[in-house]
VEXKELUM-968444 format. One record per residue: residue in one letter; x, y, z of N, C-alpha, C, CB in turn. Coordinates in Angstrom, 1 decimal. Atoms other than C-alpha are relative to their C-alpha. Last residue first. Glycine has a CB too. Example, Ala and Ser with C-alpha at 12.3 -4.5 7.8 and 13.67 -1.06 7.14 Angstrom:
+---+--------+--------+--------+--------+--------+--------+--------+--------+--------+--------+--------+--------+
| r |     nu |     nv |     nw |    cau |    cav |    caw |     cu |     cv |     cw |    cbu |    cbv |    cbw |
+---+--------+--------+--------+--------+--------+--------+--------+--------+--------+--------+--------+--------+
| S |   -0.9 |   -1.1 |    0.0 |   13.7 |   -1.1 |    7.1 |   -0.8 |    1.1 |    0.8 |    0.4 |    0.5 |   -1.4 |
| A |    0.9 |   -1.2 |    0.0 |   12.3 |   -4.5 |    7.8 |    0.9 |    1.2 |    0.0 |   -1.0 |    0.0 |    1.2 |
+---+--------+--------+--------+--------+--------+--------+--------+--------+--------+--------+--------+--------+
This chain:
+---+--------+--------+--------+--------+--------+--------+--------+--------+--------+--------+--------+--------+
| r |     nu |     nv |     nw |    cau |    cav |    caw |     cu |     cv |     cw |    cbu |    cbv |    cbw |
+---+--------+--------+--------+--------+--------+--------+--------+--------+--------+--------+--------+--------+
| A |   -0.7 |    0.0 |    1.5 |  -59.9 |  -11.6 |  -37.6 |    1.3 |    0.2 |    0.4 |   -0.4 |    1.3 |   -1.1 |
| A |   -1.1 |    1.4 |   -0.2 |  -61.0 |  -12.7 |  -34.3 |    0.7 |    0.3 |   -0.9 |   -0.5 |   -1.5 |   -0.2 |
| Q |   -1.1 |   -0.4 |   -0.9 |  -62.9 |   -8.8 |  -33.8 |    1.1 |   -1.1 |    0.2 |   -0.5 |    0.5 |    1.4 |
| N |   -0.3 |    1.1 |   -0.7 |  -65.0 |   -9.2 |  -37.0 |    1.0 |    0.1 |    0.8 |    0.3 |   -0.8 |   -0.6 |
| F |   -1.0 |    0.8 |    0.9 |  -66.1 |   -5.8 |  -37.8 |    0.2 |   -1.4 |    1.0 |    1.7 |    1.1 |   -0.4 |
| S |   -0.1 |    1.3 |   -0.5 |  -68.7 |   -3.2 |  -36.7 |    1.2 |   -0.9 |   -1.1 |   -1.8 |   -0.7 |    0.0 |
| I |   -0.2 |    0.7 |    1.2 |  -67.6 |    0.2 |  -37.6 |   -0.4 |   -1.4 |    0.6 |    1.7 |    0.1 |   -0.6 |
| D |    1.3 |    0.6 |   -0.1 |  -68.3 |    2.7 |  -34.6 |   -0.2 |   -1.2 |   -1.1 |   -1.1 |    1.2 |   -0.2 |
| K |    1.1 |   -0.6 |    1.0 |  -65.5 |    4.9 |  -35.6 |   -1.2 |   -0.6 |    0.3 |    0.3 |   -0.2 |   -1.3 |
| A |    0.0 |   -1.3 |   -0.4 |  -63.2 |    3.9 |  -32.6 |   -1.1 |    0.9 |   -0.8 |    1.6 |    0.6 |   -0.2 |
| A |    0.7 |    0.2 |   -1.0 |  -63.9 |    0.4 |  -33.4 |   -0.1 |    1.4 |    0.3 |    0.5 |   -1.1 |    1.0 |
| L |    1.1 |    0.7 |    0.1 |  -62.6 |    0.6 |  -36.9 |   -1.1 |    0.2 |    1.3 |    0.4 |   -1.3 |   -0.2 |
| L |    0.6 |   -1.3 |    1.1 |  -59.7 |    3.0 |  -36.2 |   -1.7 |   -0.4 |    0.2 |    0.6 |   -0.2 |   -2.1 |
| D |   -0.1 |   -0.9 |   -0.9 |  -58.4 |    0.0 |  -33.6 |   -1.2 |    1.4 |   -0.4 |    1.6 |    0.4 |    0.1 |
| Q |    1.0 |    0.8 |   -0.8 |  -59.0 |   -2.6 |  -36.1 |   -0.3 |    1.2 |    1.1 |    0.7 |   -1.7 |    0.7 |
| L |    1.0 |   -0.3 |    0.7 |  -56.7 |   -0.5 |  -38.4 |   -1.5 |   -0.3 |    0.7 |    0.3 |   -0.7 |   -1.1 |
| E |    0.6 |   -1.1 |    0.2 |  -54.4 |   -0.1 |  -35.9 |   -1.1 |    0.3 |   -0.9 |    0.8 |    0.7 |   -0.3 |
| G |    0.8 |   -0.2 |   -0.7 |  -53.9 |   -3.6 |  -35.3 |   -0.8 |    1.4 |    0.2 |    0.5 |   -0.3 |    0.8 |
| T |   -0.1 |   -0.6 |   -1.5 |  -50.3 |   -3.7 |  -36.3 |   -1.5 |    0.0 |    0.9 |    0.4 |    1.6 |   -0.2 |
| A |   -0.9 |    1.1 |   -0.1 |  -51.0 |   -6.1 |  -39.6 |    0.3 |    0.4 |    1.8 |    1.5 |    0.1 |   -1.4 |
| Y |    0.4 |    1.5 |   -0.2 |  -54.0 |   -4.3 |  -40.3 |    0.8 |   -0.9 |    0.7 |   -0.2 |   -0.6 |   -1.3 |
| M |    0.8 |   -0.3 |   -1.2 |  -52.6 |   -0.8 |  -40.0 |   -0.6 |   -1.3 |    0.4 |   -1.1 |    1.1 |   -0.2 |
| E |   -1.1 |   -0.4 |   -1.1 |  -49.4 |   -1.9 |  -42.4 |   -0.9 |    0.2 |    1.2 |    0.9 |    1.5 |   -0.2 |
| R |   -0.8 |    1.5 |   -0.7 |  -51.9 |   -3.4 |  -44.8 |    0.9 |    0.0 |    1.1 |    1.0 |   -0.8 |   -1.0 |
| V |    0.9 |    0.8 |   -0.6 |  -53.9 |   -0.3 |  -44.8 |    0.4 |   -1.2 |    0.5 |   -0.8 |   -0.2 |   -0.7 |
| I |    0.4 |   -0.2 |   -1.1 |  -50.7 |    1.8 |  -45.4 |   -1.0 |   -0.6 |    0.9 |   -0.2 |    1.0 |   -0.2 |
| D |   -1.2 |    0.5 |   -1.2 |  -49.5 |   -0.3 |  -47.8 |   -0.2 |    0.6 |    1.2 |    1.4 |    0.3 |   -0.4 |
| C |   -0.5 |    1.4 |   -0.3 |  -52.6 |   -0.2 |  -50.1 |    0.8 |   -0.7 |    1.4 |    0.9 |   -0.2 |   -1.1 |
| G |    0.2 |    1.0 |    1.3 |  -53.9 |    3.2 |  -49.8 |    0.7 |   -1.3 |    0.3 |    0.8 |    0.6 |   -1.5 |
| G |   -1.0 |    0.0 |    0.7 |  -54.9 |    5.6 |  -47.0 |   -0.2 |   -1.0 |   -1.0 |    1.2 |   -0.1 |    0.7 |
| V |   -0.8 |    1.0 |   -0.9 |  -57.3 |    6.3 |  -44.2 |    1.6 |   -0.4 |   -0.6 |   -0.9 |   -1.4 |    0.1 |
| F |   -0.9 |    0.9 |    0.9 |  -59.0 |    9.1 |  -45.6 |    0.9 |   -0.7 |    0.8 |    0.8 |    0.8 |   -0.9 |
| E |   -1.2 |   -0.4 |   -0.1 |  -61.8 |   10.4 |  -43.2 |    0.8 |   -0.9 |   -1.0 |    0.3 |   -0.1 |    1.3 |
| G |   -0.7 |   -1.2 |    0.9 |  -65.3 |   10.3 |  -44.6 |    1.4 |    0.6 |    0.2 |   -0.9 |    1.3 |    0.1 |
| K |    1.1 |   -1.2 |   -0.6 |  -66.4 |    7.9 |  -41.9 |    0.3 |    1.6 |   -0.2 |   -0.1 |    0.0 |    1.7 |
| V |    1.0 |    0.5 |   -1.1 |  -63.9 |    5.6 |  -43.0 |   -0.5 |    1.1 |    0.5 |    0.6 |   -0.8 |    1.1 |
| Y |    0.6 |   -1.0 |   -0.7 |  -62.3 |    6.2 |  -46.5 |   -0.9 |   -0.8 |    0.9 |   -0.9 |    1.1 |   -0.9 |
| L |    1.0 |    0.2 |   -0.9 |  -59.8 |    4.0 |  -48.4 |   -0.6 |    1.0 |    1.0 |    0.4 |   -0.9 |    0.7 |
| Q |   -0.3 |   -1.3 |   -1.3 |  -57.8 |    4.8 |  -51.3 |   -1.1 |   -0.4 |    0.6 |    0.0 |    1.9 |   -0.2 |
| P |    1.1 |   -0.3 |   -0.7 |  -56.7 |    2.0 |  -53.9 |   -0.1 |    1.3 |    0.9 |   -0.3 |   -1.1 |    0.6 |
| I |    1.2 |    0.4 |   -0.3 |  -55.6 |    4.0 |  -56.0 |    0.7 |   -1.6 |    0.2 |   -1.3 |    0.4 |   -1.2 |
| T |    0.2 |    1.4 |    0.4 |  -52.5 |    6.2 |  -56.1 |   -1.4 |   -0.5 |    0.3 |    1.1 |   -0.8 |    0.6 |
| P |   -0.1 |    0.5 |    1.8 |  -51.6 |    9.9 |  -56.7 |   -0.5 |   -1.5 |   -0.3 |    1.9 |    0.0 |   -0.6 |
| W |   -0.6 |    1.4 |   -0.2 |  -52.8 |   11.2 |  -53.2 |   -0.3 |   -0.6 |   -1.2 |   -0.6 |   -0.8 |    1.0 |
| N |   -1.3 |   -0.1 |    0.3 |  -53.9 |   14.8 |  -53.2 |    1.0 |   -1.2 |   -0.1 |    0.4 |    0.8 |    0.8 |
| M |   -0.5 |   -0.2 |   -1.2 |  -57.0 |   14.3 |  -51.0 |    1.5 |   -0.1 |   -0.5 |   -0.6 |   -1.0 |    1.0 |
| F |    0.9 |   -0.1 |   -1.1 |  -59.3 |   15.0 |  -53.9 |    0.6 |    0.1 |    1.1 |   -0.9 |   -1.0 |    0.1 |
| E |    0.2 |   -1.4 |   -0.1 |  -57.0 |   15.2 |  -56.8 |   -0.5 |    0.3 |    1.5 |   -1.2 |    0.4 |   -1.1 |
| K |   -1.1 |    0.0 |   -0.2 |  -56.3 |   11.3 |  -57.0 |   -0.1 |    1.7 |    0.5 |    0.9 |   -0.5 |   -1.2 |
| I |   -0.7 |    0.6 |   -1.4 |  -59.9 |   10.8 |  -56.4 |    1.2 |    0.1 |    0.3 |   -0.1 |   -1.1 |    0.1 |
| G |    0.7 |   -0.8 |   -0.9 |  -61.0 |   13.3 |  -59.2 |    0.3 |   -0.4 |    1.3 |   -1.4 |   -0.1 |   -0.1 |
| Q |   -0.6 |   -1.4 |    0.0 |  -58.9 |   11.8 |  -61.9 |    0.2 |    0.6 |    1.5 |   -1.0 |    0.9 |   -0.8 |
| R |   -1.3 |    0.8 |   -0.2 |  -60.5 |    8.0 |  -61.3 |    1.1 |    1.0 |    0.1 |    0.4 |   -1.1 |   -1.3 |
| I |   -0.2 |    0.7 |   -1.6 |  -63.8 |    9.8 |  -60.5 |    1.4 |   -0.4 |    0.2 |   -0.9 |   -1.4 |    0.2 |
| E |    0.0 |   -1.4 |   -0.8 |  -63.4 |   11.8 |  -64.0 |    0.0 |   -0.4 |    1.4 |   -1.4 |    1.0 |   -0.3 |
| N |   -1.2 |   -1.1 |   -0.2 |  -62.4 |    8.7 |  -65.5 |    0.2 |    1.1 |    0.8 |    0.2 |    0.7 |   -1.0 |
| D |    0.3 |   -1.4 |    0.4 |  -65.3 |    6.7 |  -64.8 |    1.3 |    0.6 |    0.5 |   -1.4 |    0.5 |    0.7 |
| E |    1.2 |   -0.3 |    0.5 |  -65.6 |    2.7 |  -64.9 |   -0.1 |    1.8 |   -0.4 |   -1.0 |   -0.5 |    1.1 |
| L |   -0.6 |    0.5 |    1.4 |  -61.8 |    2.1 |  -63.9 |   -1.4 |    0.4 |   -1.2 |    0.4 |   -1.9 |    0.1 |
| V |   -0.3 |   -1.2 |    0.8 |  -62.6 |    4.2 |  -61.0 |    0.2 |   -0.4 |   -1.3 |    1.2 |    0.6 |    0.5 |
| N |   -0.8 |    0.6 |    0.9 |  -64.7 |    1.1 |  -59.6 |    0.4 |    1.3 |   -0.7 |   -0.8 |   -1.2 |   -1.0 |
| I |    0.5 |   -1.2 |    0.9 |  -66.4 |    2.6 |  -56.3 |    1.0 |   -0.4 |   -1.1 |    0.1 |    1.7 |    0.8 |
| D |   -0.9 |   -0.1 |    0.9 |  -66.8 |   -0.3 |  -53.5 |   -0.4 |    0.9 |   -1.3 |    0.2 |   -1.4 |   -0.3 |
| K |    0.4 |   -0.2 |    1.2 |  -69.0 |    0.6 |  -50.6 |    1.2 |    0.0 |   -0.9 |   -0.7 |    1.2 |   -0.1 |
| F |   -0.4 |   -1.2 |    0.8 |  -68.1 |   -1.2 |  -47.7 |   -0.7 |    0.3 |   -1.0 |    1.1 |    0.0 |   -0.5 |
| K |    0.3 |    0.0 |    1.1 |  -69.1 |   -4.0 |  -45.0 |    0.6 |    1.4 |   -0.7 |   -1.5 |   -0.2 |    0.1 |
| V |    0.4 |   -1.3 |    0.3 |  -66.3 |   -4.9 |  -42.7 |   -0.9 |    0.5 |   -1.3 |    1.2 |    0.6 |   -0.1 |
| G |    1.6 |    0.1 |    0.5 |  -66.2 |   -8.7 |  -42.5 |   -0.5 |    1.5 |    0.2 |   -1.0 |   -1.2 |    1.1 |
| L |    0.6 |   -0.6 |   -1.5 |  -62.3 |   -8.3 |  -40.8 |   -1.7 |    0.0 |    0.2 |    0.5 |    1.6 |    0.2 |
| Q |   -0.8 |    0.7 |   -1.1 |  -61.3 |  -10.6 |  -43.5 |   -0.7 |    0.4 |    1.1 |    1.5 |    0.4 |    0.1 |
| S |    1.0 |    1.4 |    0.1 |  -63.6 |   -9.1 |  -46.3 |    0.7 |   -0.7 |    1.4 |    0.3 |   -1.1 |   -1.7 |
| L |    1.3 |   -0.3 |   -0.5 |  -61.7 |   -5.8 |  -45.4 |   -1.0 |   -1.2 |    0.1 |   -0.7 |    1.2 |   -0.8 |
| I |   -0.1 |   -0.2 |   -1.4 |  -58.2 |   -7.2 |  -45.7 |   -1.3 |    0.3 |    0.7 |    0.9 |    1.1 |    0.2 |
| Q |   -0.1 |    1.1 |   -0.6 |  -59.0 |   -9.0 |  -49.0 |    0.1 |    0.4 |    1.7 |    1.2 |   -0.8 |   -0.6 |
| V |    1.2 |    0.6 |    0.0 |  -60.4 |   -6.0 |  -50.4 |    0.0 |   -1.4 |    0.8 |   -0.5 |   -0.1 |   -1.4 |
| V |    1.0 |   -0.6 |   -1.2 |  -57.5 |   -4.3 |  -49.3 |   -1.3 |   -0.5 |   -0.2 |   -0.2 |    1.6 |   -0.1 |
| A |   -0.5 |    0.5 |   -1.4 |  -55.3 |   -7.1 |  -51.1 |   -0.8 |    1.2 |    1.3 |    2.2 |    0.1 |    0.1 |
| A |    0.4 |    1.2 |   -0.5 |  -57.5 |   -6.9 |  -54.2 |    0.6 |   -0.3 |    1.6 |    0.4 |   -1.1 |   -1.1 |
| S |    2.0 |    0.0 |   -0.2 |  -57.5 |   -3.0 |  -54.7 |    0.0 |   -1.4 |    0.7 |   -1.3 |   -0.1 |   -1.9 |
| F |    0.3 |   -1.3 |   -1.3 |  -53.3 |   -3.4 |  -54.6 |   -1.7 |   -0.3 |    0.3 |    0.5 |    2.2 |   -0.8 |
| G |   -0.4 |    0.4 |   -0.9 |  -53.2 |   -6.3 |  -57.0 |   -0.1 |    0.5 |    1.7 |    0.8 |   -0.1 |   -0.5 |
| C |   -1.1 |    0.1 |   -0.4 |  -55.5 |   -4.9 |  -59.6 |    0.7 |   -0.4 |    1.6 |    0.2 |    1.1 |   -0.3 |
| Q |   -0.9 |    0.2 |    1.4 |  -58.6 |   -5.7 |  -61.4 |    1.6 |    0.9 |    0.4 |   -1.0 |    1.0 |   -1.6 |
| P |   -0.9 |   -1.1 |    0.1 |  -60.8 |   -6.5 |  -58.2 |    1.0 |   -0.2 |   -1.5 |    0.9 |    0.0 |    1.5 |
| F |   -1.0 |    0.2 |    1.2 |  -63.6 |   -8.7 |  -59.4 |    0.9 |    1.0 |    0.1 |   -0.7 |    0.0 |   -1.3 |
| V |    0.3 |    1.4 |    0.5 |  -66.2 |   -9.2 |  -56.4 |    1.1 |   -0.4 |   -1.0 |   -1.6 |   -0.1 |   -0.6 |
| A |   -0.3 |    1.0 |   -1.5 |  -65.0 |   -6.0 |  -54.4 |    0.0 |   -1.5 |   -0.5 |   -1.5 |    0.2 |    1.4 |
| T |    0.6 |    0.3 |   -1.6 |  -64.9 |   -4.5 |  -57.6 |   -0.1 |   -0.7 |    0.9 |   -0.9 |    0.0 |    0.2 |
| G |    1.1 |    1.0 |    0.2 |  -62.6 |   -3.2 |  -60.5 |   -1.0 |    0.4 |    1.4 |    0.6 |   -1.8 |    0.0 |
| K |    0.0 |    0.7 |    1.2 |  -59.6 |   -0.9 |  -59.6 |   -0.9 |   -1.1 |    0.0 |    1.2 |   -0.3 |   -0.4 |
| M |   -0.4 |    1.1 |    0.5 |  -60.9 |    0.7 |  -56.2 |    0.2 |   -0.1 |   -1.6 |   -0.8 |   -1.0 |    0.4 |
| Y |   -0.4 |    0.1 |    1.5 |  -62.1 |    3.4 |  -54.5 |    1.1 |   -0.6 |   -0.4 |    0.1 |    1.2 |   -0.5 |
| L |   -1.0 |    0.4 |    0.9 |  -63.0 |    1.8 |  -51.2 |   -0.2 |    0.5 |   -1.1 |    0.3 |   -1.3 |   -0.2 |
| V |    0.0 |   -0.1 |    1.3 |  -65.7 |    3.5 |  -48.9 |    1.4 |   -0.4 |   -0.3 |   -0.4 |    1.2 |   -0.5 |
| V |   -1.1 |    0.2 |    0.4 |  -66.5 |    3.0 |  -45.2 |   -0.3 |   -0.4 |   -1.7 |    0.8 |   -1.2 |    0.9 |
| D |   -1.1 |   -0.2 |   -1.1 |  -69.2 |    4.8 |  -43.5 |    1.6 |   -0.5 |   -0.4 |   -0.5 |   -0.9 |    1.5 |
| N |   -0.4 |    1.3 |   -0.8 |  -71.3 |    5.6 |  -46.3 |    1.0 |   -0.3 |    0.9 |    0.2 |   -0.7 |   -0.7 |
| Q |    1.3 |    0.7 |    0.2 |  -73.2 |    8.7 |  -47.2 |    0.5 |   -1.4 |    0.6 |   -0.7 |   -0.2 |   -1.8 |
| G |    0.9 |   -0.5 |   -0.6 |  -70.4 |   11.1 |  -46.6 |   -1.0 |   -0.8 |    0.5 |   -0.3 |    0.9 |   -0.5 |
| I |   -0.8 |    0.3 |   -1.4 |  -67.9 |    9.1 |  -48.2 |   -0.6 |    0.7 |    0.9 |    1.6 |    0.5 |    0.0 |
| D |   -0.3 |    1.2 |   -0.5 |  -70.2 |    9.0 |  -51.3 |    0.8 |   -0.2 |    1.5 |    0.7 |   -0.6 |   -1.2 |
| N |    1.1 |    0.7 |   -0.2 |  -71.3 |   12.6 |  -51.1 |    0.2 |   -1.6 |    0.3 |   -0.8 |    0.2 |   -1.2 |
| R |    0.4 |   -0.4 |   -1.3 |  -67.9 |   13.9 |  -50.9 |   -1.1 |   -0.5 |    0.4 |    0.0 |    1.4 |    0.1 |
| I |   -0.9 |    0.6 |   -1.1 |  -66.7 |   12.0 |  -53.8 |   -0.5 |    0.2 |    1.3 |    1.5 |    0.6 |   -0.1 |
| R |    0.4 |    1.4 |   -0.1 |  -69.9 |   13.2 |  -55.8 |    0.7 |   -0.9 |    1.0 |    0.1 |   -0.7 |   -1.3 |
| E |    1.2 |    0.2 |   -0.5 |  -69.2 |   16.9 |  -55.1 |   -0.6 |   -1.5 |    0.2 |   -0.9 |    0.7 |   -0.8 |
| F |   -0.5 |    0.0 |   -1.6 |  -65.4 |   16.3 |  -55.8 |   -1.4 |    0.0 |    0.8 |    1.1 |    1.6 |    0.4 |
| V |   -0.4 |    1.2 |   -0.2 |  -66.8 |   15.3 |  -59.2 |    0.4 |    0.0 |    1.5 |    1.1 |   -0.3 |   -1.0 |
| T |    1.4 |    0.8 |   -0.2 |  -69.5 |   18.4 |  -59.5 |    0.8 |   -1.4 |    0.4 |   -1.2 |   -0.1 |   -1.7 |
| N |    0.5 |    0.0 |   -1.4 |  -66.1 |   20.6 |  -58.7 |   -1.1 |   -1.1 |    0.0 |   -0.7 |    1.5 |    0.6 |
| P |    1.1 |   -1.1 |   -0.8 |  -64.7 |   19.7 |  -62.2 |   -0.7 |   -0.1 |    1.3 |   -1.3 |    0.0 |   -0.8 |
| V |    1.5 |    0.7 |    0.2 |  -61.8 |   17.8 |  -62.7 |   -0.9 |    1.2 |    0.3 |   -0.4 |   -1.4 |    1.1 |
| T |    0.0 |    0.4 |    1.3 |  -58.1 |   19.6 |  -63.4 |   -1.4 |   -0.9 |   -0.1 |    1.3 |   -0.9 |   -0.5 |
| Q |    1.1 |    0.7 |    0.0 |  -57.4 |   21.3 |  -60.3 |   -0.4 |   -0.4 |   -1.6 |   -1.0 |    0.8 |    0.8 |
| Q |    1.4 |   -0.7 |    0.6 |  -54.1 |   22.9 |  -60.4 |   -1.2 |   -1.4 |   -0.2 |    0.4 |    0.7 |   -1.8 |
| M |    0.3 |    0.7 |    1.3 |  -52.0 |   21.4 |  -57.5 |   -0.9 |    0.6 |   -1.0 |   -0.5 |   -1.1 |    0.3 |
| M |    1.1 |    0.2 |   -0.5 |  -50.4 |   23.9 |  -54.7 |   -0.4 |   -0.5 |   -1.7 |   -0.8 |    1.3 |    0.9 |
+---+--------+--------+--------+--------+--------+--------+--------+--------+--------+--------+--------+--------+
């Protein structure tokens, strides 16, 4: 078990964000101005699907940047959450989009998206 190095309040903030928003992307930069290629790739997929999502810029908050990695024990950013459930990072999201799994997940979770994308 990994030693927790961030305060519990950070995990509470993360739980609140993913609990209060249907789709949350923890990313470097913002949806309008992604600051890494992997974050930009996930934003592009979500935008292509027309999915409304909350973007959280980990570069603005070191506690969140570290905390989100420890929250799911997933070392990389971006991280996508749908209805409180961790979906994955860039490679997983890209693969799920290509196979249609992401669209199936969104439909199963009642998230509206552009079916034609």
